[in-house]
MIDRENPA-94052 format. One line per 3 residues: for each residue x, y, z of C-alpha. Coordinates in Angstrom, 2 decimals. Example, Ala and Ser with C-alpha at 12.3 -4.5 7.8 and 13.67 -1.06 7.14 Angstrom:
2
12.30 -4.50 7.80; 13.67 -1.06 7.14 $
REM end
This chain:
237
-86.73 1.05 32.02; -90.40 0.40 32.10; -91.97 -3.05 32.55 $
-93.92 -4.04 29.23; -96.81 -6.86 29.26; -99.72 -7.73 27.08 $
-101.70 -6.98 30.05; -103.48 -3.50 29.67; -102.91 -1.05 32.59 $
-99.46 -2.31 33.59; -97.76 1.08 33.88; -99.65 2.98 36.94 $
-97.15 5.30 38.22; -95.15 8.05 36.45; -91.70 6.88 35.34 $
-88.65 9.45 35.14; -85.94 8.88 32.82; -82.93 11.45 31.68 $
-82.70 10.84 27.84; -80.53 12.43 25.36; -81.44 12.84 21.65 $
-78.50 13.70 19.53; -76.90 15.75 22.49; -80.08 17.53 23.80 $
-81.19 16.30 26.81; -84.71 15.99 28.44; -86.20 14.22 31.27 $
-88.93 11.82 29.93; -91.75 11.07 31.75; -93.71 8.01 30.81 $
-97.50 7.71 32.58; -100.31 5.22 32.94; -102.55 4.26 30.47 $
-106.13 6.10 30.77; -108.60 3.10 30.40; -112.10 3.33 29.47 $
-115.11 2.87 32.13; -118.84 2.33 32.26; -120.44 2.40 35.51 $
-116.98 1.97 37.45; -116.29 -1.41 35.53; -113.13 -1.11 33.40 $
-113.15 -2.27 30.12; -109.54 -3.55 30.26; -110.53 -5.67 33.52 $
-108.46 -3.34 35.74; -109.46 -1.72 39.05; -111.55 1.24 38.88 $
-110.17 2.89 41.97; -106.77 2.33 40.52; -107.58 3.88 37.16 $
-109.21 7.11 38.54; -105.80 7.85 40.32; -103.80 6.99 37.00 $
-105.61 9.31 34.98; -105.52 12.33 37.23; -101.56 11.81 37.61 $
-101.26 11.63 33.88; -103.10 14.91 33.18; -101.29 16.31 36.36 $
-98.03 15.41 34.38; -98.82 16.70 31.19; -99.45 19.96 32.82 $
-96.20 20.19 34.28; -94.58 19.21 30.71; -93.30 21.22 28.27 $
-93.93 18.58 25.19; -96.75 16.01 25.26; -96.79 12.89 23.02 $
-100.42 11.47 22.84; -99.99 8.00 21.99; -103.11 6.07 20.42 $
-103.67 2.63 18.94; -103.61 2.57 15.22; -105.28 -0.60 14.92 $
-108.73 1.01 16.60; -110.84 3.64 14.93; -110.55 6.74 17.17 $
-113.74 7.27 19.28; -115.17 10.19 21.44; -113.00 9.63 24.56 $
-109.96 9.43 21.93; -110.98 13.14 20.67; -112.04 14.41 24.16 $
-108.53 13.42 25.66; -106.62 15.24 22.71; -108.76 18.51 22.80 $
-108.10 18.34 26.66; -104.41 18.08 26.17; -104.48 20.64 23.41 $
-105.92 23.23 25.69; -103.02 23.18 27.81; -101.45 25.23 25.37 $
-98.16 22.59 24.78; -96.23 21.57 22.06; -98.44 18.33 21.31 $
-97.54 15.53 19.05; -100.17 12.82 18.12; -98.23 9.64 18.12 $
-100.40 6.67 16.19; -98.52 3.23 17.18; -98.90 -0.10 15.73 $
-98.74 1.08 12.07; -96.81 -1.98 11.31; -96.78 -1.55 7.23 $
-97.02 1.08 4.30; -100.76 -0.51 3.78; -101.67 0.42 7.55 $
-100.62 4.09 6.74; -104.12 4.47 5.68; -105.32 4.55 9.08 $
-103.74 7.51 9.82; -106.66 9.47 7.89; -109.11 8.49 10.50 $
-106.78 10.43 13.11; -106.90 13.93 10.55; -110.30 14.57 11.87 $
-108.63 15.83 15.40; -107.49 18.82 13.25; -103.77 18.26 13.73 $
-101.01 19.34 11.31; -98.90 16.55 9.14; -95.86 17.71 10.88 $
-97.32 16.98 14.32; -98.59 13.40 13.67; -96.33 10.36 13.42 $
-97.38 7.02 12.25; -95.05 4.74 14.19; -94.37 1.01 14.97 $
-92.44 0.40 18.08; -92.16 -3.39 17.69; -90.96 -3.09 14.11 $
-89.07 0.29 14.70; -90.73 1.90 11.98; -91.28 5.73 11.81 $
-89.48 6.59 14.97; -86.67 8.43 13.43; -89.15 11.20 12.29 $
-90.45 11.59 15.73; -87.00 11.92 17.00; -86.21 14.45 14.83 $
-89.30 16.55 15.69; -88.30 15.83 19.51; -84.68 17.30 18.77 $
-86.00 20.36 17.10; -88.22 21.22 20.22; -85.48 20.78 22.89 $
-82.99 23.53 23.46; -79.71 23.40 22.20; -77.10 21.67 24.11 $
-73.92 23.72 25.67; -71.82 22.07 23.00; -73.83 23.49 20.17 $
-74.00 26.70 22.14; -70.13 26.77 22.31; -70.05 26.26 18.52 $
-71.79 29.19 17.65; -69.95 31.43 19.73; -66.62 30.11 18.28 $
-68.00 30.72 14.89; -68.35 34.43 15.99; -64.75 34.72 17.17 $
-62.13 36.35 14.67; -59.06 34.73 13.12; -56.83 37.31 15.64 $
-58.93 36.39 18.46; -58.31 32.84 17.62; -54.56 33.35 17.57 $
-54.38 34.55 21.34; -56.32 31.59 22.41; -54.22 29.00 24.55 $
-54.41 25.37 23.64; -55.98 23.67 26.53; -53.54 21.27 28.53 $
-55.02 17.97 28.49; -55.57 16.48 31.90; -56.34 12.65 32.59 $
-60.20 12.36 34.01; -60.01 11.44 37.37; -62.47 8.52 38.77 $
-65.70 9.66 39.89; -65.73 9.98 43.40; -68.67 8.66 45.58 $
-70.52 11.44 47.22; -71.08 10.31 51.03; -73.95 12.78 51.53 $
-75.80 11.07 48.59; -77.44 7.68 50.16; -79.47 5.39 48.22 $
-82.49 3.87 50.05; -84.67 0.96 48.71; -88.30 0.28 49.93 $
-88.99 -3.46 50.13; -91.81 -5.20 51.27; -94.72 -7.74 50.27 $
-98.03 -6.26 48.20; -99.98 -4.01 50.28; -98.01 -3.19 53.09 $
-97.69 0.34 52.51; -94.47 0.81 50.49; -95.92 3.48 48.56 $
-97.69 5.44 51.29; -94.37 5.83 53.06; -92.38 7.27 49.94 $
-95.07 9.84 49.49; -95.12 10.55 53.20; -91.38 11.07 53.45 $
-90.90 13.28 50.04; -94.24 15.10 50.87; -96.25 14.78 47.83 $
-98.31 12.12 46.02; -95.46 10.76 43.96; -96.85 7.21 43.81 $
-100.31 5.82 43.29; -101.92 4.14 46.16; -104.84 2.08 46.70 $
-106.48 -0.70 48.96; -105.61 -3.12 46.11; -102.57 -5.16 46.56 $
-99.98 -4.85 43.65; -101.11 -1.31 42.80; -97.23 -0.49 42.11 $
-95.96 -2.66 39.27; -92.76 -0.43 38.15; -90.12 0.82 40.60 $
-90.67 4.57 41.47; -87.40 6.53 41.75; -87.35 9.85 43.48 $
-84.69 12.38 45.14; -85.16 14.33 48.25; -82.99 16.51 50.84 $
-82.73 16.18 54.65; -80.22 18.78 55.89; -77.07 18.46 53.91 $
-78.07 14.58 52.80; -79.60 13.76 49.21; -81.73 10.41 49.71 $
REM end
């Protein structure tokens, strides 16, 4: 759902996606990368004006979240900026996991020792490799434990408390064929299309009344599609 490339700073806007982890639901928010700068010159070659907005949006998103996954590059030794951002996120008082990516084999697990200086517990640090699908199961299991139980789980727990006598009194539900999902005429889908730097993100922000999309004078600031829903009267747009 998010555009991926080898170019640093590809993600800029916050991406939202409803996810399901073993039946437990959550809203996942993917933020833009926080790059390093020196005298308003970005080390990764990206534009400083864009970077300052991206960083601010990322920290704002962390403040709104219930769980924060702080991702770092396992190929690099952590520096002061990595530590300072971790402590800034830790101070928010959220459930926080340190996710060390690019741990591609067992030998590279040794690199995790460099990150223990952050003062994080074993069960909150995860050495993973997204490209090699390593270590992600443990992270998913941790996320599952942090999420609230699903309706099905709560129903099962409630069913365990029902006595055999009460169970005999229950009537078997009649199975009804599912009807096809109806299209809601009051739910209107709108796409904003146009050339770079004509003001697409600006009009999106103006319509919903908040800074949902990062805006800058630089053409091509928005890379990923940005989805948002708002209401006008009885219409959902």
